[in-house]
VEXBA-589830 format. One record per atom (N, C-alpha, C, O, CB): x, y, z. Coordinates in steps of 0.05 Angstrom, whole numbers, plus 5000, padded with zeros to 4 digits. Glycine has a CB too. Layout:
! VEXBA-589830
XYZ...
//
This chain:
! VEXBA-589830
501649765000500050005000501750255000500850464991498250005024504150245010505850475011508750405004509650185008505750615039510150604995512950564987514850665008517150575009513450694960514050865024515750995043514151065068511651085067517151245031515551105090514351235114514251535110516051645097515851155139512251665122512051955119514552105129515352295117509552055134515652005150517952155162520652065151522652165160517952115191520651875132523151775122524151925097526551895090522851485115522552085085523352225060525152465067524852595087520852315044527052515048528852745051529252875024528152795004531652645063530953085024531453234999532453064977531953114953533353465005533952854984535052674964532952524949533452414927537052474977530452514959528252384946526752554927524852464915526352264967527552804924526152994906525952874878527952774867527553264905523552884866523052774840522052484840521252384820525552784824522152364864521252084866518252064868516952224882522651944890517051864855514251804857513851624882515251424884513051674831512051694900511751544925508751494930506951624921512951704948508351284946505751224958506051234988507751095000504650944948504351395001504451435030501751355042499651385029505251715037501851255067499351205082499651335109501851345120498850905084497451425120497551535147495051675155492951645142499851725149495251835176492951985187493252285180495452385178492751945217490952415177490952705173491552835200489852835218488252805161493952945202494653085227493453365227492453455248497753095230493453495204492353765202491753815173493253735155494253975214489653965168488854045140488554345140487154465156486253905130489854475120489754765117488954835089490154745070492454905125486955005086485955095060486855375056485855565070482855065058488655425038489755685033488555815008489955954993492855675030486055755004484655894982485655814955486855974941484856184985485155574948486055484921488055254923488155084905487255704906489555244944491455024949490954914977490655074996494455114946490754654980490254525006492854385015494054234999487854325005493554435040495954305051494954095072493254155089497854515064496053855071495453645090498053555103499953495090494053395076498053565130500253435144499453145149497653085163500853585172500952965135500352685137502252555157504752595156500552545109501252395175502752285197502651985198500451865196501852405224504851855202504951575210507051545232507951755242505651385186507751305240509551285263512351385258513851445276509650995272513051405232515751505226516051805226518251915228516551405198513751945226513852245227511652365210509552235204516552335217512052615202509952775188511252905164513552985164508752985207509652915142510553055118508253225108505853155111511552855097508853445095506853615083506153515055507853465039507853915082503553485051502553415025501053655013499353765026500653155027501753724989500453954975498553854954499153684937502654134962496053954955493953874936493254114919492054304929491453754951494054104894493654334875491454254856491554044843496354404860489254424853487054354835488054334806486754194790484854564837490254464800491154444772492354174766492754104742493254654767492854004786494053744782491853524780492553294777495953674805489353604782487253404780484953464799485453514823488353124786482553464789480153534805479653314826478553384848477753574788480153064820479452844838480852874865479552844886480152584826483552914865485052934890484153184906483853174930488052954884483653404891482853654905480053614918479553714940482853894886478253494904475553454914475653274939474153324959473753324893477353074939477652904962478853054985477953025008479352654956480853224980482153385001480253575015480553625038484453534990478353685000476353875011474653745033473653875050474553994989474353475032472653335051474153225075472853105093471153115037476753255076478253125096478053265123477653505125481253115088478153105144478153205172480453065187481552865178475353155185481053175211483153065227482652765233480452685239483453215254484852605230484952325236483652145215483351905220483652275263482752265192482052095170484551925162486752025164480852265146484051685153486251505144486451515114484451465100485851215155488851575104489151625075491351455062493151365076489751915070491051415037493251325019493651544999491751624985492651045006496051634996496651854977498851774958500851664966497452114992498351824933500451784912501252054902499552224896499451594889503852094899504752354890507752364885509052154884504052574909508752604881511552634875512952824895511753024903511952754846515252744904516752904924518053134909519153104887518952724938517853374921519253604910520253784932519353764955517253764892522153954925523254144945521254354951519754444934525954274934521154434976519454664984520754924975523154934972518954665014519055124969520255394964521855484988521255405011517955604958523955634984525755715005524355875028525255865051527955894994522156005022520756165042518755995058517356105075519356395029518555735053516655575067517955325080516655125085514355485049520555335084521955115097521055105126520455305139525055145095520954865138520154815165522354675180522654425178517454665167523954825195526254695209525454515232527054365242528154915219522954535241522054365263521454085254521153905271519654485276521154045228520553775218523053655204524453795190518253785198523553395208525753265194525253265164527053255148526052975203522653285156521953295127521353575118520053615098519553115122522253775133521454045129522554185104521754405098522254205152524454045090525454165065523954075040524454175018528454095062522153885044520753765021517753755026516853795048521853485014516253685005513453635007512653434985514253384967511753895004510353324987509353134967507053264952505053344964508552864979507353294925505153404909503253174902503952984887506253534883500853174913498952954911497852934883497253134870496652984931497652684874496352624848493752484853491752534839498252454830493652294872491152154879491052134909493052104923490951874866488552154919488052124948485851914951483651944940487252394962486451704967484451504973483951505002485751485019485451214964481351545009480551545038480151255046478351115037477951715043481851155064481650875074479750845097478550635100484450785083479351065112477351065133476951345143478651515141478250875157474551395153473751655163473451645194473651425206471151755150473051875205472451885234469551935237468452135227474152115248468151755250465251765251464151865277461751895281464151485246465951925296465152035322466852275328468852315315465351825345465952435347467552665355469952575370469852415388465852855373472352675362474752605375474752705404474052935409477252725360475452535424475252615452477452815459477252965479475552375470479652825444481753025448483353045422483252865405483652945472484853255420486453305396488853115395490253075416487453595394489352995372491552805369493952925355496152815357490552555354493653145342495653275325498253325340498353385364494653535314500453285325503153345336503453655341505253735355505353245317501653805329501754095332500254185357500254425363500654235307498854005370497154075393498453975419498653735423494353965390499254155436500454085462498454085485499254115508502754265468495954055478493854065499494453855520495053625514491054015486494153945546494653765568492053615574490353715589495653925593491853375563489353225566489353065592491452965600489053025542487053055606486852905630487652615626486952495606483952915641489252505645490152235642487952035639488151845624491952155665485752075654483551885653482451865624481651655615481351965672482352095610481352105583483351965564482551825546480852385574485852015569487951885552487851585555488151445535490751995560487451485580487451195584484851075573484850845564487651135614482651215575480151115564480251075534479150885523477751305571481651255520481951245491484951205484486151355469480851495477486151005496489050965494490050945466492151035459489950725511488450815448489250775420489651045407491351065389487150615405488051255414488551525404491051645416492651775402486151705409491451605442493751715456496351605444498351735442493651655485496251345435498651225424499351345397501651325389498150925421497451465383498151605358499751855363501151955345495651665342499551965386500852225392503852185393504851965401499752345418505252385386508152375384509552285410511452125409509352635375508552385432509852325458509652025464511751895470508552485480507251915464506951635471508151445450509351245456503951565475507851525425509051365403512051345406513351145403508351475376513251585413516151595417516951435442519051295441517051875421515351445463516051295487516150985482517850845493514151355510514150895466514150605461516350525443517450295445511450525449517150695424519450625407522050635423523850475419519650825384522150815443524450825461524550575478526750465482524351085479522250485487522150235503523149995486524649835496519250185512522249985461523149765444526149775441527449565442521749795416527250005436530150025432531749945457533849825456530950315423530550025480531849955506531949645509534149535516530350075529529749515505529649225509531249085487532648885492526749125508531149185463532649075441535649085447537148895442532049215414536549315457539449345464540249155486542349035485539949635473538449115506539048935528539348645517541148495525536948945549537448565499537548295488540148255473541548045476535148255470540948445456543348415440545848395458547648225453543648645420545848555479548148555497548448285511550548165512547948785517546248195522546347945538546947705520548347525528543647905553545747705496546347475479549247475470550447255466544547485454550447705467553247725460555047625483557347545479554048005452553947635507555347535531554747245538555547145559554647715555553347105520552946825523550446745538550146515546555246705537548646935542546046875555544046765536544146825512544947135569542346595546540146495529537446575542537246585567540246185525535446625526532946715536531146475541530746305523531546915517530046445565528346225572525846335586526046505603529746025591523546245577520946325589520346145613520645905612518646315568519446275635518646125658515646135662514346315650520146225684514445955678511545945680510246205690511346335707510745715697507846255680506246475691504246365711503446505730504746625668503346125708501645985728503445825746504645625737499445805714503745895771505445755789504145745816501745785818508245905791505645675837504445645864504945895880506946045875505545405878503245955899503546185917505746135937505745925951500946245931507646315939509746305959509946575973509346775960512446215946510846585997511046846011513347006001515646946007511246806042512847215986514947385975514447685982515647855968515147355945512847746001512548026009509848146001508148186019514648185997509348185976506848305967504748085964505347845966507248445940502248165961500047975957500247855929501047985910497348105961499547605927499447465901496847525887494747565900499847165905496947525861494447495845493947195842495647045832494747635817491547105850490946825851489046745828487346905820489646755878489446505818487846405796486746135804488245945808489546375769484046105807482945845815483245635793483045705769480045875823483745385801483945175781481245035778480044945797486144965791480345015753477844875747478344565749476644415759476744955719480644485738481144195737481744085765480943855771483544145718483044235781483744145808482244315828483344515839486844165813479744245833478044405849479144465877480344295890475344265852478744715886479644795912482544865913483644935935479144585932483944855891486844915890487245165872485545225855488544675880489445295876489845555864492645585852494645485863489445775885492745715830495345815819495746095830493846225839495345805788498246185829498846465833500446575809502046425798500446505860499946825802501546955781504247035794504247125817500147195769506447005780509147045792509647335799509247515783511246935774510647375823511647645831514447695818515247915814511747675861515847475813518347485798518947195790517747015801520747605816520847155772521546875765523646765784525146575776522646865736523946865808526146805826526846515829529046435824525546915853524846345836525446065842526045915816527745735815523145935856524645985795525045835769527845905758529145725746522845915749528746145761531346205750533546065766535645995754531846515749533146035792535045875807535045585798537145455797534445895837532645485793532545205783533745175755534844955749529545115782533645385739535045365713538045345717539445215701534345615696539145475738541945445744542645165753544645045745542845655765540845055770541244775778541144595753542444385752539044685799539544675734539244525709541544555689541444445668536744595695543544715696545944735680545744935657547444935639546444475668543745125658543545325636545845535638546645645618540845465638546745585662549045755669548646055664549346215681551345675653547546135641547046415636544246445624543846375601549246545617542346545640539546575631538746865633539647015650537646395648536946945614535547205617532747175607532146985592537047435603531047365614528347365605527147645609527747775629526647155621525647735589524047975593521347875604519647785590523648145565521147895630519047745645516747925654517248155663520247605669514347825651511947955662511647865691511647625697509447895645511248055709511048005738508448135748507548325736513548095753507448035771504848125780504948145811505847965825502647925772504048375821503948415850501448575857500848785845506448565860499948465875497448595884498048775908497748705931495248385892498949015901499749205922498749485915497849535893502849215925498749665935497849935931499650065910502150035911497850095957498450215892499950325869500850605874499750745891498250305844502750695858503650975857504751025829504450855811505851025879505951255825506751335798508751135785508651105761507951615798510451005801512450835789511850535796513750375798515150905799509250475800508550195805506050125789504250295784508050135835505949865780503549765766503049485776504949345785504049765735500549385775500049105784501348905766502148685776497049055784501748965741503348795723505548955711505049185701501548665701507948855712510249015704512348835691512048595691511449165728514348955680516348805664519048825677520049045683516448915635520248595681523048575691524848465670524148295654523148405717527348575669529448445655530848275675532348375692531448655640530448015673531347825694533747675684533747595660529047635702535647625701538047465692539147315716538747385739540147645680540547095710541746925730544246795718544246735694539846715741546346765734548946655725549946455745549746495769550946885721551246245735552546045752555546105752556646225733551945765742556946005773559846025775560746305771562546365754561145835754559646485786560246765784560646895811559846785831558046915768561947125811562347275836560647525835559647605814565347345840560347655858558847915859560248115841558848265827558648015888562848125842564348325825563748285796563448475781567348315831563648035787563147975759560248055751559848155729563647675753558348015769555648085764555348395761554048495743553747985786556648535780556448835779557748935753556749115740557748955804560148835746561548925722559848875697559649055680564248795720558748635695557148575671554748765669554048855647556148285672553448815691551048985690551649275686550049425676549348945715554049365695554849635688555149655657554449855645557549715702556349445646556549445616553849445602553549585582558149205607551949295613549249295602547949565603546949665583547549085617548049695626546849965630548250165612546950335599546950055659550850145610552350335593551550295564551350495549555450295596551150045555550349995528547550115522547050225500550249695522545750095541543050205538543150515536541950625518541150125561544650635554544750935553546151035528545451245518546251035578548150885518549450955493547550935470547451115453551950785489546050715468544250665446541950855446541050955425543250385445540750915469538351075471538851375474537451535461536650975494540851445489541351725495543951835482544352075481541551775524545551655471548051745459550051835480551851995474547551965440549851735504551551825527553451605534552651365537549851905551556051675537558051485548558051515578558851725589560851545536557251315593557251325622559951265633561251075624555151125633560851425652563451365665563151115683561151075697564451595683565150945681565150695697567950665710569850775700564550455680568050515733565850375747564050575761564750795767567050175766561550475767559650635782560550655811561750475821556850515780560050885824560650905852559150705869557150595860560051195863560150655893558850465911558650585939560350735948560450195912556550505953556250555981555150305994553650155982554350795987556050246018554750036033552050126042551550366044556549936057550349936048547650006059547950186083546450376087546049756065549750116101550050266126550950556120550050736133552150126145552750586101553650856094551351016082551051256088556050846074549850896064547651036051545551126072544651356071546250856030544950956091542951026111544051246129542551426138542150786128546551236136547751436154547851706140547251906153550551346163548651716115549151966102546652086088546452326084551351936082544851916080542552006064539851926077537752036069542651896037539851746096537351666108535651476091533351416098535651906114536751376069535351196051537351016037539651086035533651356030536350776029538150596014537950645984539050485968537450306021536650855975536650925947537051225944535251375935533950835933539451325952539851615953540251745925541251615907542351675970539251985923539752155900542352305905542452485922537352345894544452235890547052365895547652585875549952665872549252145893545652695862546052915844546653175860547553375848543652955826546053175885546453415902547353335929547353095936543753575903548153525945549153475972546953455992545353275991551053695980546853646011544853636033544953376048542853266055542053696022547353266052547553006066546853036096547053256107550352896063545952816107545252806136547852786152549652626145543352576142548052946173550452936190549552856218547752966230551853216191550852646228550152536254551552706276554052716276550952246257550052836293551152996315550352886342550353036362550253296312549652636343548652516368550652556391549852616413548052216364553252516385555252536406555552816417556252856440557952436396554953016400555253296408553053376428553553536446555253486384550653266423548353356439547453146460545353176473546053426421549052926463548152706480547752796509545952686522550252486480549352986519549053076547547653346548547753476569551753086560546453436527545153696526542853706546541453506551544253766498542353946556539953986573537453996557535253996569540254236590537654016531535254006514534353716510535553566495535754146486532253646525531553366528530653236502530852986499529353336548529753386483528953276457531353136444531152926433527753486438533753276446536153166435537352946453537752726443538253386431537853006477539152816495537452566500538452346503539852946522534852606501533052386505533052196482532951946486530252476510533252306458533352126434535851956434535651716428533252296408538052076442540551926442540551716465541351486461542952116446539551796488539451616511537751366506538251156517538351766536535651396489533851176484534851006460533350826451531051276478537251056451538350896429537851016402538550886382537350626431536751256400536151376374538451556365540751506372533651536376537751756349539851926337538852206334536452256334540751816310540752396332540252666324541852726300544352706300540852876348540552796278541952856253541153126242539053236250541252636231542853236225542553516215542753516185544453376174544553706229541153686172541653766144542454056145541054226155539053726126544854116134545754386131545054496104545854386084548854396136543554716103542554836078543955096073543255306086539454866079545955106056547255366049545255566039543655496021549555316029545355806049543456016040540655966050538756106042543356026010540255776068537655706078536355926094533855936096537755456094537956096107536756316122534956496105532856586114539056486135535856536080534256706062532056546048529956656042536056836041532556286043530756126027528356026043526155996031532255896016528655986069526555856085525856026109527556086126527355576093523356106111522456256134521756076158521355836154519956426126521656196182520856046205518055926203517655706212520956226230516256066190513555976187513455706173511755536179511856176172515155666154515155416138516255176154515654946148516655446113517955236174519255026189517654946214517854726223522055106197516055136224514555096248511854946241511154926218513955356262510454856262507954716257506054866238505655106241506554666284504954716219503254836199504654906173503454946152501955076210507354926174508954986150509354746133509154516142511555106158510054796107510354576089512754406094512654156091510454686061515054526103517354366109516854196134517653966135519854556114515554316154514754166178513053926170513353716181513354356198511153976152509353756144510753526130509953296133507153876126512853596115514353376102515553196123515452946120516653496085516553306145517753146166515652986181516052746186519253316186513453106188511352966203509952756187509052556198509253166214509752796160508552586143510252326145509152106141508452686114512852356149514552126151514752016180516251836185517352196142513152126198513052016225514452176246514252106270514051756225515852396239517352556259515452736274513252796264519552716245516252806298514652996314514853276305513153446310515352976343517053336290517453606280520353646274521853456271516553816301521153896270523953966264524954186283523554386287524154056234527354146293528654376307530454506286531254386267530354276332531154756291532954896272534655096285534055206306531255026250536955146273538855356281539555516256540055406235541455236294539555786259540455956237543156066245543556176267538456196232545156036227547856116232548156406222547656466199549955936218548956586240549256866234552256936231553956766233547957036256552757196226555457296224557057246249555957256271555457596217559657186245561357146268560856876282561856826304560957356288559356696269558856436280556756436302556356236316561356326291555356656305553156656324550856496314550456456290552256956330549256386333547056216325544456346335544356466356547355936336542356306319539756406325537756176326537256046306538756626304536756116350534955886354533355926379533556136392536455616354531755736387530255766411532155746435534255626433528055546413531355866458533055876481533755606492536055566501531656026503531955406490532455146501534755006487536154846499529954976500535155066462537454956447539955126452542055016459536854936417539655386449541955566451543255556479545655556482541155846445541555556500542555566527543855306536545455306555540355626546543255086521544354826529546554726510547254496510542154626531547554906493549654836475552154996482552255236480548854896445554254856492556654986500558155106477557555036454558454786515560055286483561655396461563155186446563355196422563555606472564154986461565654766448563754606430564454536408566954586469561354556441559354406425558554556401558254436379556954336442558054816404557254986381559454976359558854946336556755266390561955016368564155016348564354756333564754746309566855076363564054526348564154266335561754226316562054106295564254046356559454326324557054296307557554446280556954346259554654416321558554696282559054856258561254726241561054726216559755146265563254616254565454496239564454246224565054206200567754426258563054076238562153826227560253856204560253706185560953646248558454056206556454096186557454276163556054306143553954216198559754406167560754586147559154846145559154976125560854456120557754906167555955146167557555406167559455426182554055136191556655596151557755866150555456056153553055976152559255916123555956316158553756506160551856486137552656476113554856796161549256476143547156436123546156156122544056106109548156526097547555966135546755686134544455636153544455736176549055506140542555476144540355386161540855086168541354926150537555416148540755026194541054746203538354636211537054746229543054726226537454416199534954286206535654026220537153866210533254236181534453996244535053756261532653566262530353646263535753856290533353306260531453096266532452946290534852876292531052906242530652876309531452736333529352526340526952586338531852936357530252286348528352076354529551806348532051786347525752116340527851606344529051346336530251376308529251526291526851116336532451236304534051276280532451236254532851386235536451096280530751036253529250986229527451216222527251286198527650726232526151326242524351556237525851806229525051946211522551616261528151856242529752086235530752056206530552256191532252106254531651826199532651786171530351836151530751976131533751506168528051716156525751746138524852036135524352126113523451566147524752176158523752456157525752636143524952796126523352556185528352616150530252796137530752726108531352906092532952786152530452476101530652396072528352536057528852646035530452096069525952536068523752656054524152966052523653086032521052596070525053086074525553376074527753436054527553636039526353476102529853276053532153316035531153316006531853495990534253106039529553115998528553105971526853335964527053445942527052845967525153415982523353645977524853905973524254055954521353676000526853955990528354195988530154205963530554415951530154236013531153975955532753965931531254055906532254205889533853685926528653975905527054065882526454365884526654515865524353915882525754455909525154735912527554925907527255135895524054785940529854835915532255005912533554975885535655095880534254935934532354815867533354795840535954625839537554665820533855065829536354445858538754285857538554045838540553925831539354185885536153985830535753765811533853865789532054025794534553515825534253765765532453815743530453585741531153355746533953855716527953655735525853455734525253365705525653515686523353575746524353115703523353015677525253035654527652965656520853155670524253145632525853155608528153355610530053355593524153235585528053535630530253725633532753605647534853725646529253955650532453365658534653245672536853145652536153015633533753005689539353215658541553115642543753005660545952965650542653335624543152955685545052835703544252545709541952495716545253005730546152365707545652085710547551975732549751875726545951925684546651995757548351915779547651625788545851585804548052105803549151435776548751155783550251095809552351215815549650975760549250905824550450835849549650545856547350475856549551025872551750385863551250125874551050145904552750265917553449915866548950035915548650005944549049715951547649545940545850115955551049655968551749375973551649316003551349496019554649315962552049066010552148976038549649046054549749156075554549106052547348966042544849006057544748806080546048606080542448956038543248876101542748676122541148446110539548476092541248796146541548206121539947976112537048016120535247946105541047716125536648126145533948136156533348406168535148566174533647916177530748466171529748686186527548586205526348386200528748916167527048746226525148656246522348756239521948996234525948746274520448566238517648636233516348666260515648466273516248416216515948916269514848966296512048866299511248776320515049256303510448876277507648796278507448496283505548406297506248866253509248336271509148046274511247936293511347696298509447916247512848126304514848046324516747826314517147626327513547956350517747876290519547676279521447816259520848036250518047446265523547676252525247766230524047696203522647496201528147646233524447866183523747796156525947876137527548056144521047946148526147746115528247796096528048076084525848156076528247586073530248226084530148496074529748496043528148656033532848646080530948316029530448276001528648035997526248065993533148235985529747795999528147545999529847336012532247366015527347455970528647106021530146916037531946726022532846526032528246746052532646795996534446625981537146765976538846655962533146565954537447005988540047145986542147006003541546916026539747435996544546975993546746856008547847056028548247286022548946765989548246966053549447136073552447186067553747016054549047026101553447406078556347456076557847236091557347176114557047746088559847116077561246886089562846966114563046806132563146766068563847216115565347306139563447326162564247256185566747576134560947416158559047446179557947176188557347126212556747626171557746986169556446726175558446546190557646396208555546596149560946556182562846376193562746096181561046036165562446346223564645926188564945666176563645446191563445216182567845596172562545506215561445296232558345296230557045476239562245346262557245086217554245076214552845086241550545166242553544826199554044996262552744996288552245276298550545316315554444836308553745476287553445746296551645916278551146146283556145886297550545786257548945936238546546066251545946306246548045756215545145916267542646026279543246276295541646466296541345816297545546286308546246516325547346746308546846976314548346436345548746686286550146896271548447016249548947236240552646786260546546856239544946956216543447216221543447386204543046746208542147246244540547496248542047756244540847956236539247496275544647756250546247996247547948006222549548186219547948036270547547816204549247786180548447986158546048066156549247506170550348056143549848206118549248016095550247786095552148396111547648096076547147936052549148016030550048236029544247976043549747816013551247885989549247985968548847855947552847625979548148215974546048335958546848615949548548735961543348345974545648705927546448955915544049075900542448925888548848915896543749335901541749485886543149685869545149805877539649615905542149735845543149955828541050185830538750145824543549865799542050415838540350655843541150865822543550905816540650755872539151005812539651225794537951465802535551455802539051155764539251685809537951935816535651895836533552015834536752055790536251715856534351685878532151475873530351435889533051935883532351325850530451115844532050855841534150845829528851175819530850635852532050375849531450265821529050235814531050175871533550215805533150095779532849795780531449675764535450175761534249675799534149385800535949285823537349445836535049255774535849035828537448925850537648625847536248495831536248985876539448505862539848225862541748135884542248285903541048135835542747895881544447785902545747525892544947415872542847725928547747435906548647165904546546995920545447095939551547115915546046755911543946585922545146375940547446295938542146465900543446275958544146045974544045795957542045745943542246015999546245645956546245395941546645145959547144925949548345405919546545185985546844966004544144926018543045116029549045026025543044686017540344636027540144676057538144776067539444356020542244606072542144636101542044936108540545016126544544506114543545096094543545386100540845506092539845676105545845526084539645406069537045506061534945446082533245616088536245386034535045206093533145136114533445316138531545406150533544846123535945376146536445546169535445826165534445946183539445546176535845936141534846206135531846216137530646396148535746296107530446006126527545996127526645976156524546096164526445766111528045826173527345816201527846086215526346166233529045606215529846236206530446496219528246686214527746866231533046606207526746666192524546856187521946736198519746836192524246906157522146526215519846426229518246216214515946166221518046646235519446096194518045886179518945616190521245536186518745906148517145466203517845196213518745016190518045056167515445076228520344816198521444636177519244506161519544476136523244426191517044426174514944296159513744486138513144406116512744196178513344736147512144936128514144996106513445036083511445186143516745016113518845066093518844846072519144906048521545086106518544596081518544376062516044396044516144336020518644106076513744466056511344486041511444706020510644675997508944536059512544936028512645166010514945145989514645205966513045426026517245055999519645065982521144805979523444795973521545275993519744585984520944315983522244265956524344135955518944105989520944355934522044305908524744445904526544335890520044405886525044685916527644825914529744695931532044645922527345125922528944625956530944495974531844235963534244165965529644456002530044075951530843825938532843875916534743735913528343685927532344085900534144155878536944235888538944165876533044385860537044375911539544455922541144215932543544215934539144655946539743995938541043745947542143585924543643395929539043575962541643665900542343505877544343645859544143635834539943425861546343765871548543885856548144165846548644215823549243705833547144345863546644615855549244775854550844755873544644765874549844915832552245065830552045335845549745425849553045115801554245455853554045735863552945905840553645875817556945835871551046085847549846255827548746505839548546535863547546095813548146695822547146955830545947095806546347015784549247125844544547315812543347455790542347735797543147845818541147305779540647835781539648105784537248145766536948005746541848315776535448325774533148385757532748685756532948825777530548255768532348795733531849085729528849135724527548975711533549195706527749345735525049435728525149595702525949825702523849605751524349465680524549595654522649835652523350025638524049395632520349825664518450045662519750305674519550515663515849985676521150265697522350495710524750595694525150835693523250415738526350415683528650505667527650665643528850875637530250255657525650565629524550715606523350985615523651185601522450545591522050985638520951245648523151445652522851685644519551195675525451375663527651555666528951645640529551875636529751435685529251455622530451515596528651705580529551875566530951265580525951675583524051835568523552105582522352285570521451695565524452135607523952385621521152405631520152635634524752615604519752185635517052185645516952175675518952095688515451955632514652245686514352235715512851985724512751935748512852485725511651835706510051605713510751375694511051425670507051675713510851135704511350905686508850855669509050715649512050655702506550965676504250925659504651045631503450955612501751055672506451245629506951365603509151215587510051315567507851655607509950985597511850815582510750545576512150365566514450795598508150495583506850245580504450285560503050475563505850125607504150105542502050135521499350155534497750335528502149915501498649965551495949955562496149915593495749695603494349715550496750135607497150105636494550105652492350165641498950335646494750045677492550065696492750335710494850465711492549835717490450425722490450665738491550605766492250375772487550775740491650805783492550765810490450605827491050525849493151035824488150555816486150385828486250105815484349945819483350505826488350045800488749785787486549725768485649495766489049565808485549925753483449885734484449955706486150135702480950055740483449815686483949885658481550035648479349925644484449625640481850295643479650465635478850405606476550465598480350755638480550285591479950225563478049995560476050015546482550165547478549775574476949535572474949505594473149335592478749295571475249655616473449625639474249405657472649325674470649585629476549295654477549085673478649215699479749435698479748915659478249075722476948815725473848855724472849075728477648685752472448635718469548645715468348395726469748195731468748685685465748395730464348165740464347945718464648005694461548225748463847695727463647475708461047325714459747365735466047285710460247155696457747005699457946815722460046705728457046855673455646765735455546585758456446305749457746165765452746565769455846225725456645965715459645925714460645715719455445915687461046145707463946125706465046075734466945925738465146385695463946215754464846175782464245895791465845775805463446375800461945785784461245515792463145315781463845115794458345455784463945355756465845175744468545165759469944965759466345245715469145395771471645425785471345355815473345365830472745705783468945275823468445205851468945445869470045425891470144965860468145685860468645935874466046075877464346075859470746105859465646205900463346385905464346655915466246665930461346255926463046865906463847135914462447205940459947175942463247335892463947305959462847405984462847705986462247826007464347286008463447835963463648125963460948255968458948175957464748215936461048455986458648615991459348905986461249015998457648576021457949035968458449315961457949485986455749485996456649405937460049635995459649796019457650026015456750146035462349916027456950085990454950295985452150185989450250335985455350405957
//
C-alpha cells in the first residue's frame, strides 16, 4: 500500500514518485491550494493538493478531517525557500498529491486532539480511556519506540555475553514473597489455586541447577499492592541469573549492560565503574538505601555532640538508642522562613508525614553566632557549638534542620525533607530537563529486618539471598546465632534516587537455606511444604549462582523523562488497578464461578 514512511523522506528523494499512508494530522485550506500534514509512526510530511493537478484529489482533500486515514500517491519536490520548516525532519520537502484514497473516516467526535501540533494537556483518565488515540500522539508513540530500543539493546548485549532467553511459567504456586499474590482458581483441580509470579526468582535458580549457566528473560510479573506513579499491578522485569560467578563479575557485567542502553538510547557514554556505598553508609549519610547523589544536603550525625545536652528532645533521643541528625542548607536563612519550618508549615509537614514529631532548627549568623530557641541555645556549650558548625560545614547564612528520635524515623523524615528541598532549591532538574545520571551501587544489605507487627525477623530482600561468608562463619552449628546479624551478598543499582534493580548471590546449600527459612519464622514442615522442590534441587548438585533483575518500566520512564511509568506502557492500569479502556476488572457470569468452585462473598459497601 505504501512505498515509504511519511517521516523517512528527505531532499535526496526529490523527483521520486511515492505512495504514502497515514492519518490526517492537520488540514489547511489556503484558498486554492490545500495542505495536508500526513502522519504515520515514522513522522509527518506536508502534502500539497493543487487543483491544477487533478480535480479528483482536490475534491477528496476538501472533505478531509483530522484523523481520517489516507493513501496518497504523488511526487516528492523541494519546498520553496520561504516555506521551509526546520522543526520537521521532512521540512525541506513536500509531496505533490496526484491521487488521494480515503481508507477510513472518523465517525465520532474525537475526545481530544491527536495532532503533533497540539500540546493540549489532556486529563490522564481520558487518555487511558481512549489509549489507542493517545498512542498515535508523538509523545506516547516515541516512548514506546524508546522502550523497544531499550529492550532490544539489552537482548543484543546479553546474547553477546552468552546468555540464552528462557520463558518461565506464569501459572505457578503461591509462595510468601512480600506482596500479595494474584490468585487463579483451578477448574481441573477444584479447591486449588495458581498464583501469578511476583518474579521468576525460584525458576531462574532451578535453571541454574539445570545447567543453563546464563539465563535471561523479559518477564511479566504481578503484584497485588497499593499503586503509585512508578508501580503497576503487572510490570516488566529484565531478569537474569548466572552460575559460577562472583558479585564483582555480576556488577561489572550489569554496568556494561546499562552503559550499552544509555549509549544506544541517549548517545551518552557513562563513566565506569559506578560509585558504591554500603547500605550502612547510605542510611547514615542519606537516610535511605536509594539516595539521589546529584546534590549534597547530606545528613550529618551529631548525636555525640548533643548526648548530654539539657535540651531533652536531643539528649532523650540519644539516651533511648536513637539519633540526632542535621541537614545543613547553604543560604537557607534567606530561602526558608520560620513559618515554613514550624507547625503548619510545608517543610514541617514533610517531616511529620514521615512520622517525625517536628523539626528543630538553628540559623547561623555572622561571626558564628546562632539564632534558635532558648532551650537549644542555652544548652549548647561553646565547644559543642564550634564542633557542630565544623562538622556540618555551616557558614553565615546556613540553616541547620534537626531530626531527633528513633533512627529509622529520623532517617525517613530527613530523607523526605532533603528530597523536597532539593526540588525547591533547584538542585535537581525534573523530567525531560534532567541531564545528570548519577548511578550508584548500594551493597552489603542486612539479611533481615525486624517486623514489629509480627514480632519476627523477615528477609530484607528475599530469603534466598546468600549471607556474607565472613558474617556467617564456617561452623554450621553457629548459623542460627550468627544469621540474624549477618549482611547479605545483595546489591541494588540506584539512579537519581530511584532503584533500577537489584539482586544477590543465592544460597546453594540446602542446610543453609533451611536455616534461613527458620530464621524468618518458617517451621521446617512449612518450609518443606512451600519450598520443598527448591530444597530438593539444592540437594542434587546446585552450583554457586547469583543474578539481578531490572525494572524495565522504571528504566524507560527515566530515559524518556516521564514522571510516571504509565506513560511508558502501552495499556497501563490506573492507581486503582483498573483498565479504563476495557473496563477490567469486571464481573463474570455465575456459571463461570461455579465451574471454578468459587463463590463471591463481596458486599458493596454502598
